[in-house]
C-alpha positions in Angstrom: -46.6 113.8 -53.1 -44.1 111.0 -52.9 -44.0 110.6 -56.6 -44.4 114.1 -57.9 -40.8 114.7 -58.7 -40.4 111.3 -60.4 -43.4 111.9 -62.6 -42.2 115.4 -63.5 -38.8 114.2 -64.3 -40.1 111.4 -66.6 -42.1 114.0 -68.5 -39.0 116.2 -68.8 -37.0 113.2 -70.0 -39.5 112.5 -72.8 -38.8 115.9 -74.2 -35.1 115.2 -74.6 -35.7 113.4 -77.9 -37.0 116.5 -79.5 -34.3 118.1 -81.7 -33.0 121.7 -81.3 -35.1 124.5 -82.7 -34.1 126.0 -86.0 -31.8 129.1 -86.0 -33.5 132.5 -86.1 -36.5 131.5 -84.1 -38.4 133.7 -81.7 -38.0 131.4 -78.7 -35.5 128.8 -77.6 -35.8 126.4 -74.7 -33.9 123.8 -72.7 -34.4 121.1 -70.1 -32.2 119.5 -67.5 -32.7 116.5 -65.2 -30.0 115.2 -63.1 -30.0 113.0 -60.0 -28.6 110.0 -58.1 -29.8 107.2 -55.9 -27.5 105.6 -53.4 -28.7 102.1 -52.4 -30.8 102.0 -49.3 -30.0 105.6 -48.6 -30.8 108.9 -50.5 -32.6 109.8 -53.7 -31.6 113.2 -55.0 -33.1 115.0 -58.1 -32.6 118.4 -59.8 -34.9 119.5 -62.6 -34.7 122.7 -64.7 -36.7 124.3 -67.5 -35.4 127.2 -69.5 -37.3 129.4 -71.9 -35.5 132.1 -73.9 -37.0 135.0 -75.7 -34.4 135.7 -78.4 -35.1 139.3 -79.6 -35.1 140.7 -76.0 -32.2 138.4 -74.8 -34.4 137.2 -71.9 -34.2 133.8 -70.2 -36.9 132.4 -67.9 -35.6 129.6 -65.6 -37.5 127.3 -63.3 -35.8 124.8 -61.0 -36.8 122.1 -58.5 -34.4 120.4 -56.0 -35.3 117.4 -53.9 -33.3 115.1 -51.6 -35.0 112.4 -49.4 -34.4 109.0 -47.9 -35.4 106.1 -50.0 -34.5 102.7 -48.4 -36.0 99.6 -50.0 -34.7 97.5 -47.1 -37.6 98.8 -45.0 -41.3 99.1 -45.6 -42.4 101.6 -46.8 -39.1 102.9 -48.3 -40.1 106.5 -47.6 -41.2 106.0 -44.0 -39.2 108.8 -42.5 -39.2 111.2 -45.5 -41.2 113.9 -43.6 -38.5 114.5 -41.1 -35.4 114.2 -43.4 -36.6 115.3 -46.9 -35.2 118.6 -48.3 -37.1 120.2 -51.2 -36.9 123.6 -52.7 -38.3 125.4 -55.7 -36.6 128.3 -57.5 -37.3 130.6 -60.4 -35.3 133.3 -62.2 -35.6 135.9 -65.0 -32.3 136.8 -66.7 -31.3 139.5 -69.2 -28.4 138.0 -71.0 -26.7 141.1 -72.4 -26.4 142.9 -69.1 -26.5 140.1 -66.6 -29.5 141.6 -64.8 -31.7 139.1 -63.0 -34.6 138.5 -60.7 -34.4 135.3 -58.6 -36.4 133.4 -56.0 -35.2 130.3 -54.2 -32.1 129.1 -52.3 -29.2 131.1 -53.6 -25.5 130.7 -54.1 -23.5 133.9 -53.9 -19.9 134.9 -54.8 -17.8 138.0 -54.9 -17.7 140.5 -52.0 -20.7 139.2 -50.1 -19.3 135.7 -50.1 -15.7 136.6 -49.3 -16.8 138.4 -46.1 -19.2 135.6 -45.0 -16.7 133.2 -43.4 -13.2 134.0 -44.8 -11.3 131.1 -43.2 -13.1 128.4 -45.0 -12.2 129.9 -48.4 -9.0 129.9 -50.2 -6.4 132.7 -50.1 -7.7 136.0 -51.6 -5.5 136.1 -54.7 -6.2 138.9 -57.2 -7.0 136.4 -60.0 -9.7 134.7 -57.8 -11.5 138.0 -57.2 -15.0 137.7 -58.7 -17.6 140.4 -59.2 -20.5 140.4 -56.7 -23.3 138.2 -57.9 -25.9 135.5 -56.9 -27.7 132.7 -58.7 -29.9 129.7 -57.9 -28.2 127.0 -55.9 -27.9 123.7 -57.8 -27.6 121.3 -54.8 -30.1 120.8 -52.0 -29.4 122.6 -48.7 -31.1 121.9 -45.4 -29.7 125.1 -43.7 -30.4 127.8 -46.2 -33.9 129.3 -46.7 -35.5 130.8 -49.8 -34.5 134.4 -50.7 -35.5 137.0 -53.2 -32.8 138.7 -55.3 -32.8 141.5 -57.7 -29.7 142.5 -59.7 -29.8 145.3 -62.2 -27.0 146.4 -64.4 -26.9 149.1 -67.0 -25.6 148.5 -70.5 -22.0 149.5 -71.3 -21.9 153.3 -72.0 -18.9 154.9 -73.8 -17.5 158.1 -72.4 -14.1 159.7 -73.1 -12.7 156.5 -74.7 -13.8 154.5 -71.7 -16.7 152.1 -71.3 -18.7 152.3 -68.0 -21.5 150.3 -66.4 -23.2 150.6 -63.1 -25.0 147.8 -61.1 -27.0 147.4 -57.9 -28.6 144.5 -56.1 -31.1 143.8 -53.3 -31.3 140.5 -51.5 -33.6 139.5 -48.7 -35.0 136.4 -46.9 -38.6 135.7 -47.8 -39.5 135.1 -44.1 -38.2 138.5 -43.0 -37.7 141.6 -45.1 -34.3 143.0 -44.1 -32.6 143.6 -47.4 -28.9 143.3 -48.2 -27.9 146.1 -50.5 -24.9 146.1 -52.9 -23.8 148.1 -55.9 -20.8 149.4 -57.8 -19.2 150.7 -61.0 -17.0 148.9 -63.6 -14.9 150.6 -66.2 -13.0 149.3 -69.2 -10.2 151.7 -70.3 -9.1 149.3 -73.1 -9.2 145.5 -73.6 -6.4 145.0 -71.0 -7.4 147.5 -68.3 -10.4 147.1 -66.0 -11.5 148.9 -62.8 -14.2 147.4 -60.5 -15.5 149.1 -57.4 -18.2 147.5 -55.1 -20.0 148.3 -51.9 -22.2 146.1 -49.6 -24.4 146.7 -46.6 -26.6 144.5 -44.5 -28.3 144.7 -41.1 -30.3 142.2 -39.1 -31.2 141.1 -35.5 -29.1 138.1 -34.5 -30.8 135.5 -32.3 -29.9 134.7 -28.7 -26.8 132.7 -28.2 -26.6 130.2 -25.4 -23.5 129.3 -23.5 -22.4 125.7 -23.3 -20.1 126.4 -20.3 -19.2 129.1 -17.8 -16.3 130.4 -19.9 -17.4 129.7 -23.4 -16.2 132.0 -26.2 -18.4 133.7 -27.4 -20.4 133.9 -24.2 -24.2 133.8 -23.9 -25.6 136.8 -25.7 -29.1 138.3 -26.0 -30.8 139.3 -29.3 -28.6 142.0 -30.8 -28.6 144.4 -33.7 -26.0 143.7 -36.3 -24.7 145.8 -39.2 -22.1 145.0 -41.8 -20.4 147.4 -44.3 -18.2 146.1 -47.0 -16.2 147.6 -49.9 -14.1 145.9 -52.6 -11.9 147.0 -55.5 -10.2 145.3 -58.4 -7.8 146.8 -61.0 -6.6 144.7 -63.9 -3.8 145.9 -66.2 -1.9 144.2 -68.9 1.0 143.0 -66.7 -0.4 143.3 -63.2 -3.6 143.2 -61.1 -4.4 144.3 -57.5 -7.5 143.6 -55.4 -8.7 144.4 -51.9 -11.8 143.9 -49.7 -12.6 145.5 -46.4 -15.6 144.9 -44.1 -16.6 146.5 -40.8 -19.2 145.0 -38.5 -21.1 146.6 -35.6 -22.8 144.2 -33.2 -24.7 145.3 -30.0 -23.3 143.7 -26.8 -20.4 142.3 -28.7 -18.5 145.2 -30.3 -17.0 146.2 -33.6 -14.7 144.2 -35.9 -12.7 144.5 -39.1 -11.8 142.1 -41.9 -9.5 143.0 -44.8 -7.6 141.4 -47.6 -5.3 142.3 -50.4 -4.0 140.5 -53.5 -1.3 141.3 -56.1 -0.7 139.5 -59.4 2.4 140.2 -61.6 2.6 138.9 -65.1 6.0 140.2 -66.5 6.4 140.3 -70.3 9.3 137.8 -70.4 10.3 136.5 -73.8 9.0 137.4 -77.3 5.3 137.8 -76.4 4.6 140.7 -78.8 3.4 143.0 -76.0 1.5 140.3 -74.1 2.0 139.0 -70.6 4.6 136.3 -70.4 4.1 132.7 -69.2 5.4 133.4 -65.7 3.2 134.9 -62.9 3.7 135.8 -59.3 0.7 136.1 -56.9 0.8 137.4 -53.3 -2.2 137.7 -50.9 -3.0 138.4 -47.3 -6.1 138.8 -45.1 -6.9 139.2 -41.5 -9.7 139.7 -39.0 -9.9 140.7 -35.4 -11.8 138.8 -32.7 -14.9 140.9 -32.7 -15.6 140.7 -36.5 -19.0 139.2 -37.4 -19.3 137.8 -40.9 -22.0 137.9 -43.5 -23.7 134.9 -42.0 -24.0 136.5 -38.5 -21.3 134.2 -37.0 -17.8 135.0 -35.8 -15.1 133.4 -38.0 -12.6 134.1 -35.2 -9.4 136.2 -35.1 -6.7 135.3 -37.5 -4.1 136.4 -40.1 -3.1 134.6 -43.3 -0.6 135.2 -46.1 0.0 133.3 -49.3 2.1 133.2 -52.4 2.0 131.4 -55.7 4.4 131.1 -58.7 3.0 129.7 -62.0 4.4 128.9 -65.4 1.9 128.2 -68.2 3.6 126.7 -71.2 2.7 125.1 -74.5 0.3 122.2 -74.8 -1.7 123.4 -71.7 1.3 122.6 -69.5 1.3 124.2 -66.0 3.9 124.4 -63.3 2.9 125.8 -59.9 4.6 126.4 -56.5 2.3 127.7 -53.7 2.4 128.2 -50.0 -0.1 129.6 -47.3 0.7 130.6 -43.8 -1.8 131.3 -41.0 -1.5 132.5 -37.4 -3.9 133.3 -34.6 -3.6 137.1 -35.1 -1.6 140.0 -36.5 1.9 140.0 -35.1 1.8 136.5 -33.7 3.9 133.5 -34.8 2.6 131.5 -37.7 1.5 128.0 -36.6 -0.3 126.6 -39.7 0.9 126.1 -43.2 -0.1 124.4 -46.5 2.4 124.2 -49.4 2.3 122.5 -52.7 4.1 121.7 -56.0 2.2 120.8 -59.1 3.3 120.1 -62.7 1.0 119.2 -65.6 3.1 118.0 -68.6 2.3 119.2 -72.1 -0.4 117.3 -73.9 0.7 114.9 -76.6 0.7 116.5 -80.0 -1.9 115.3 -82.5 0.9 114.4 -84.9 2.6 112.1 -82.5 -0.7 110.7 -81.3 -1.7 109.9 -84.9 1.7 108.4 -85.8 2.0 106.5 -82.6 5.6 107.5 -82.3 5.5 108.5 -78.7 6.5 106.1 -75.9 3.3 104.1 -74.8 3.6 105.1 -71.2 4.0 108.7 -70.3 3.7 110.9 -67.2 0.8 113.4 -67.3 1.0 115.2 -64.0 2.7 115.1 -60.6 1.9 116.9 -57.3 3.2 117.1 -53.8 1.6 118.9 -50.8 2.8 119.3 -47.3 0.7 120.7 -44.3 1.3 121.5 -40.7 -1.2 122.4 -37.9 0.7 123.5 -34.8 -2.2 125.4 -33.1 -1.6 123.0 -30.2 2.2 122.8 -29.7 1.8 119.7 -27.7 0.0 117.9 -30.5 1.4 119.1 -33.9 -0.1 117.3 -36.9 2.0 117.1 -40.1 0.9 115.6 -43.4 2.4 114.9 -46.8 0.3 114.1 -49.9 1.7 112.9 -53.2 0.0 112.1 -56.5 1.1 110.9 -60.0 -0.9 110.7 -63.2 0.1 108.3 -66.0 -1.3 107.6 -69.5 -0.8 104.2 -71.2 -1.5 104.1 -74.9 -3.4 100.9 -75.8 -3.8 99.2 -79.2 -5.7 101.4 -81.8 -8.7 99.1 -81.6 -9.4 100.4 -78.1 -9.4 104.0 -79.2 -8.5 105.4 -75.8 -5.5 105.6 -73.6 -5.6 104.1 -70.1 -5.5 106.8 -67.4 -3.7 105.8 -64.1 -3.7 108.0 -61.0 -1.6 107.0 -58.0 -1.8 108.9 -54.7 -0.6 108.5 -51.1 -0.8 110.3 -47.8 1.1 110.1 -44.6 0.4 112.0 -41.3 2.4 112.1 -38.1 2.2 113.7 -34.7 4.9 115.4 -32.8 5.4 117.8 -29.8 7.3 121.0 -29.7 10.1 121.9 -27.2 9.3 124.3 -24.4 7.6 127.6 -25.3 10.8 129.5 -25.6 11.5 127.4 -28.7 8.3 127.7 -30.9 7.9 125.2 -33.7 8.4 126.1 -37.4 5.2 126.8 -39.3 6.4 124.3 -42.0 6.6 120.5 -41.4 10.3 120.3 -40.9 11.7 117.3 -39.1 12.5 119.1 -35.8 11.0 116.7 -33.4 10.4 113.0 -33.0 7.3 111.7 -34.8 4.6 109.4 -33.8 2.7 107.7 -36.6 -0.9 108.9 -37.0 -2.3 107.6 -40.3 -1.5 106.7 -43.9 -3.5 105.9 -47.1 -2.7 105.0 -50.7 -4.9 104.5 -53.7 -4.8 103.6 -57.4 -7.4 104.8 -59.9 -7.6 103.5 -63.4 -9.8 105.0 -66.1 -10.6 103.9 -69.7 -12.9 105.9 -72.0 -13.5 104.1 -75.3 -16.0 106.0 -77.4 -19.2 106.9 -75.5 -18.3 104.7 -72.6 -16.2 105.3 -69.5 -15.0 102.6 -67.1 -13.3 103.4 -63.8 -12.0 101.5 -60.8 -10.3 102.7 -57.6 -8.6 100.6 -54.9 -7.3 102.1 -51.7 -5.8 101.0 -48.4 -5.8 103.1 -45.2 -4.3 102.5 -41.8 -4.1 104.6 -38.6 -2.5 104.3 -35.2 -5.8 103.5 -33.6 -7.4 101.2 -36.2 -6.3 98.2 -38.2 -5.7 98.5 -42.0 -8.7 98.7 -44.2 -9.2 98.2 -48.0 -11.8 100.2 -50.0 -12.8 99.6 -53.6 -15.1 101.0 -56.3 -16.1 100.0 -59.8 -18.1 102.3 -62.1 -19.3 102.4 -65.7 -20.8 105.3 -67.5 -22.4 105.9 -71.0 -22.3 109.4 -72.5 -24.8 110.3 -75.2 -25.9 113.4 -77.0 -28.4 114.5 -74.4 -26.8 113.3 -71.2 -25.0 110.6 -69.2 -25.9 107.5 -67.3 -23.6 105.8 -64.8 -23.6 103.1 -62.2 -21.1 102.7 -59.3 -20.5 99.8 -57.0 -18.4 100.7 -53.9 -17.1 99.0 -50.9 -15.9 101.4 -48.2 -14.9 98.4 -46.1 -13.8 95.8 -48.6 -15.0 93.0 -48.8 -17.6 93.2 -46.1 -19.8 96.1 -47.1 -21.1 97.0 -50.6 -23.4 99.6 -52.0 -24.6 100.7 -55.4 -25.2 104.3 -56.7 -27.1 105.2 -59.9 -26.5 108.6 -61.4 -28.1 110.3 -64.5 -28.1 113.5 -66.4 -30.5 114.3 -69.2 -30.4 117.7 -71.0 -31.4 119.7 -74.0 -29.5 123.0 -74.4 
């Protein structure tokens, strides 16, 4: 049992040398094997086999995931694998043209069901981030999720009154207990620039008992209780604007009812001579909130809160991007904001092929720059502010090297301060209103060189905090990319120069 994954993966690796099948064939197939081993710690593997039936647009997919301790400093190296190993098998049958699928295994999900699972650990609900409801096999090992069965069925696109329509529905359930989550919806395409998406979701289950860690814990000790969750979502995309919204309503015995909702707006005005297309500028606004009795998709309470966010972007020529964004959060609707995260990012236009071939550009050029500022004033007596900055550079080397040198510099500083009396609440942004105490700081420099099929990378950093002495960290890595995969080795020292470890990573594939 200890070696079944390794043997299987070696067999899969042997197939990678086989060339792709000829076009027009009845079947097509693919293999994938990726993994890593960190010295004296963990061995992780992921293997996949895909078999496609071309005339019916069907794809059969089988997957195995495994993560276990493998420490050669002890004997035997796998002594405690029974208690710490995580393994899972998955399989799926897909219909490519409609997206319909049948799945079994540990699943990843996105769209409406994911957004109402635990909203505060996800980004702001911007309209451009709104994804249709869907699930697929998880590609990393998970010790907390159990295997599920999933059926998603979608109709083909049907034309009616100059509009294309499709309907879809899904059922998802844990294998250990049949209590299905049911979802479905409609999607309409009025033209190539106008889309309407409507979705619905329902689940019910029995939540386990919840013990109390103290007399006044929140939530308190609760018995087994029935739980129901209803969700609806909508997205409308037009040529120059988009709107999206999700709403969820939970009913939980002995706890109460709760609501979560979000809304997002995206505006892309047709500035300039764009020949009827959206311009390079865009404005995004979003907000979401939940009350204290809302229970999420995972059966836990995410807590009361309200969040609002805004973002301005400019997408220019040469893949350039300029972005200003901010997010504000408070404990609940109508309360003062006490947390924020804001940023500025600029990616410069890529060097034109003509200048790159002529070598007429200055050897050292700026590729990107970013600045982020955060404040957490949930506790006014211990406000944590932080500033992060990063700069990307590219240094052109002699033509014999064939690759520029990438340089990434980054730094972070955090400080603590305390607010004045309650009648003078702190600003939600990290403004210098109060006297600061140093908390921590870190800086790093990463250098990358990618000549031909090789890639070399080194990173050096230094961190210091108010409670600890300064500490260096370092890493060196080398990778080789080839037609059917990648092989890399990394040597890292989290506490330079006293501690070192080595990590091997590999990926072998045939598409």
